[in-house]
N, C-alpha and C positions, 0 to 999 in steps of 0.2 A: 484714725482719729485724733484730733487734738483737744485737750481741756484746758478752758480758760477758766480762770479763778478772778472774778471782779468783785471788788471791795467797795462799799458805799452805792450797792446796787440797785437800793431802793429809794435814793435819792434822786435829785434833778439830772445830773448829767450822767451818774452811773446808769439810772434807767434807760435816758436814752441810749446810750452805749451799747447797753445789753441788747435792747431792739436792732441797731443799726448791725451790732455783731452777728446776730442770727440772720441777717439779710446778706451778710459779707461771706460767711464762712458755710462751707458745705453743711448737708443736714444732718449728718453723724458727729458734728462737733458738739461737744458736752459744754455746756455752761454751767460754773457754780456760781450762781449770786449770794453774797454774803453782805449781811445788814445787820446792826444790831438795833435798828428800829427805835432810835432815838428821837429829838425832838425832829429831825429834817427827814426821817426818813419813813417812807410811806409804801406799804405792802402794795397796795392798788395800783403803785405806778407800773409794777411787773405783771398785771392782769392779763394782757392781752398776749404774752407770751408764758405765761406759768406753767404749760404744759410742756414746755421745752426747755425750763431749765431746773436745776436742782438748789434748793434756797436752805441756806445755812444761815440762822441766826446766830451772830456773834458779835463779841467787839474787839476790833482789830489790834486793842490794845491788851490783851488777854493773852498772853505767849501761849500757855497751855492749850486755850481752846483752838487758837488757831494753828500751832503745829499739829494738832490733831486732825483738822481738816485739810491741810497742807496731806499728812500721810494717809488720810482716807480716799483723796481725790487724786493725788499725783499730778498737780497741775504742769501743763507746759509752758502757759502764758499767765502772767498775774499782771492785773493793772487794779492801782491802788487810787479808789476815788473817795474813799470814807475820809470824811472830815467834817468838823463842824466850821462852820462859813459865813455866819453873822455876824458882822462888827457891834450892832446893837446888844444882841445877846452876849457877845464876847465881852462888851464893857461891864455889864449888869453880872455876869460870871464867868471869868475866865478860866478857871479852872478846867473846867472839862474841856475846853478848847485845847489847853497843854496836852491833857490824856491822849487824846484823839488825833491831834494834829504832830505832835512830837513823837510821845512814846508809842502810839500807833505804827508812823512811820518806821520806826526802828523794829517794832516787832515783826511787822510785815519784810522786811529787809532780812532781818535775821531768819525768819521762817524759808525763804527763798534760799539763803544760803545753807540751812541745814538741809533742806528737801529741793535738791536744785531743780530749778526751771530754765526753759531756753532763753527767756527773758522776762523781765520786771519792768514797769513804768509806776513811776513816782508822780503822781499828777498833782502840781501845785498851782501858784498864782500869781499873778502881776504884781499884788500887793506885798510881797516878800520884799519888792525892792524900794518901798516907801514912797514918797511924794517926789515926783519929778521936779527938780531943779528948774526955776526961772532960765529960760534961754536954751534949755536941752530938748531937743527932738523926741527921744525916746530912750527907754532902756534896753541894754543886749544881755545877754546872757552873760558875758564879762563883768556887767555891773555890781558894786557889792551890794551885799543883802542889809538893807535900813529900813527894816518895818518898824512901823512906831504906835500900832495898836494890838491890843491884847490877841487879836484874832491871826493878824499876819506874823507878827511875833511867832506865836505858835508852829506858824506854816514855817516860817524860817527857821525855826529850829527841827522842825522834820527836816526841812533841806537841808542844813548842816550836817546831820547823821547821815543822811542818803549819800551826801557828796563824800563823807569818809568811807562809808560802803564802798563807794566805786573806786577809792583809791588803796584803799586797804585790801579788799579781796578783789582783785582784778578778775579772776575767775567768774565771779559773779555777774552777769550780764544785765546790770541795771541802768535804766535811762530815768531821765526826769524832764517834765513839762510844766511850763507857767503859763498859763491863759488869761486871755484879756477877759472882760465882764462877758459872761456867757446869757444869753436869751433864748426860749425855745419852749416846749411844751412840757408840762410836769415840774416846774418851776413853783417852790412852797411861796406863796401869796405874802412874805415878807419883803422878798425883792420888791424893785422898783415898779417892773413891768406889771407882772401879776396882782401887787398891790393894788396897782394905778387902776386896772381894770376891773378887780373884783369891788374896790370902792366904789366905782363910778356905777357898775350896775347893780349896786344895790343904794343908788342915789345919794352917794356920799363924797365929799370933794377930796383931790387927792393932796396929800400933805407933803411938801417939798421943802428939806433942810435947808435954811438959810436963804440965801439968794438962788439958790438951785444952779450956779454956775460951775459945780464940780464936774471937772471933764471926764469923761470914761472912756475906755477904748473897748467895743461892743463885736462880739463874737456869735454868731448863730451855734446853738449846741451841737448841731449836727457836722458843722464844720469842723469844732474842736474835737469830736468823736473820730473823724475821720484822720484828722492829725494824729491823736494819739494810739490810733491802729499803725497808722504808717510809722511811726517811732518805733512802736512795739515790735514790727516786723523788718525793720531796716537792717541791713546788713554794713555794721560800724566796724572801721578800724578800731584797735586797741588804742588805750585811753596814753596818750604819752606822757613821759616824764614832765614835759614843761607845763602840764595842767596843775604841777604843784602850787604853782604860782599865777596860772591864767586859767580861769574857770571856764572861759568861753571854748577851750578845750575840750571839756569834760561833755560826756555824752548828754546834752541839755539843751532843750531845743524851746523858743519862746515862740506863743502860736496867738496870731492876732490878724485882724482883717484889715487892719490899719483905717478902722472907721472911729475916730473920734466925734462924741456927743456930749454935750451938758445933759446933767441929769433933768433940767428945766426943759431943755429943748424934748427930751425923750418922752416926758410926761405931756407936752404939748402933742407930740404924735399920737400918742395912746388916745387922749381926749377927743383928737381931731378924726382920728380912725373910729370912733365911737359915735360920730355927728353931734359933737358937742360945743359948745363954746369954751376954750380956756380960761378966757375972763372971767368965767361964772364957776369952774369947776376946780380950780386950782387955788390951793392955800399956802403961803409959807409959813412955817412954824420954825422955832429954834433950833440951830444946828446942833447934831450930835458931837460929843468931846470930840477933840483929835481927829477931826474927819479929813483924811487925804483930800488935797484940792485938785491933784491931776496926776494922771500917772498912764502911760503908753509903753508899748512894746515894739520891737522891730522883728518880725517873722523871718527875716532874710535868711537864715540858717536853715531853718526849715523850708525855705522855697527853693535854696539852691542845693543843699545836701539831701534832701527827700523828694524834692519835686512837687511838693504841697501847695494847694492854693484853695482859699475858700471859694466856693461857689455858690452861696447865697447873695443875691440881692439885697441890700440893708433896706431898703424902704419896703419891697414886698414882702419879705422875712418879718419883718415888723408888724404889718399889717397881718400877715397869718398868725403870727403868733397873738396877737390880740384876738383874732376869730377864733383861734383855738380856744381860749379861756372862757368866749361866750358860748362856744357849743359845748363846753364840758363844764357848765355849772354844777352839776350834781358832785363831779371829783372835788371841786374847790369849796363847795359850801359843807361838804362834810368833813373836812379839814378844819373849816374854821370852826364849826361845831363841836369838834373834839378839841381844839387847842385856844380859841377864843381868838380876838384880835390880835394882829401879829404887827401891826404898827406901833413904833413908839414914840410918844410926845415927849421930848426932851425937856421941855418947859412945866410938866406936870411931874417929871421924874426927881425925886429929892435927893441931897447927896446921900443920905441914910440908904437909899434903897439900891446905890450904886455900889454898895460895900455886900451887898447880899446876892 
């Protein structure tokens, strides 16, 4: 029997991974789902599999709590999805992002060192690379970290610590992934697609920052989960000494479907999928501060080294995602009732509010 410890398990990507993991692995697999149920955590995301997981409410940045969970369950495999991940909230309150994304990454790596596991995957984001320079096609695993927002900088800080563990403790079998923008079921309605759907279903227009031409790399969450699982179980060669000056040689894999779409185009797709006229249901609002214009990553390393490929057709998967939020209205209405409106109008946010 294998024991999997999945952190951030009540969040969007973590919950999807837990669902898929229970399909992919044998019936005697034990899954320990860890989440501190902060702003983006939702215990209801695990309801369909609640009888098949052990849930532990804990903060990954708490070393005492996390080491106790490790020693209690003795995991074979660890996947750390836990993160605060919304740029708007990070601008308004960056400290909690630094705690979860940077300190949390270090605590998790340290626990896997003190209570050895077979392999450990640290899940990160495309945004640690910053904004793609004009004329550049995409980032790769060898690109420098150049995060420019509080959220992505906190993730980059965690990445740097995990990279240090990779090279300082070679016996620790730790890997890392960077993913493109995910979409799919169970995503908190502060992100673009669920925000658009939930607004439209309530008769509200969809807010689009600035001109909406910010360009993003889109990946279905299940394709992402399959890539992470493959990274977790891959038989990898030892990290060579040359990795000290070439991060592309570290066990880092960039995960993308190579599907670049502007925010405005994505919103058009959502509005159209609901049978509405984009000209009537989209409104442009002031852009958020320091908004990355474009980023894209190259998944060639994962494709050639691991044999991974995305399987979701983009147009079909986006339509199915919209349909999921239509069919699961009670799920997101409960979230909005608990958390209030999740969109941010930067034209109405005072400079003083940004400091709190």
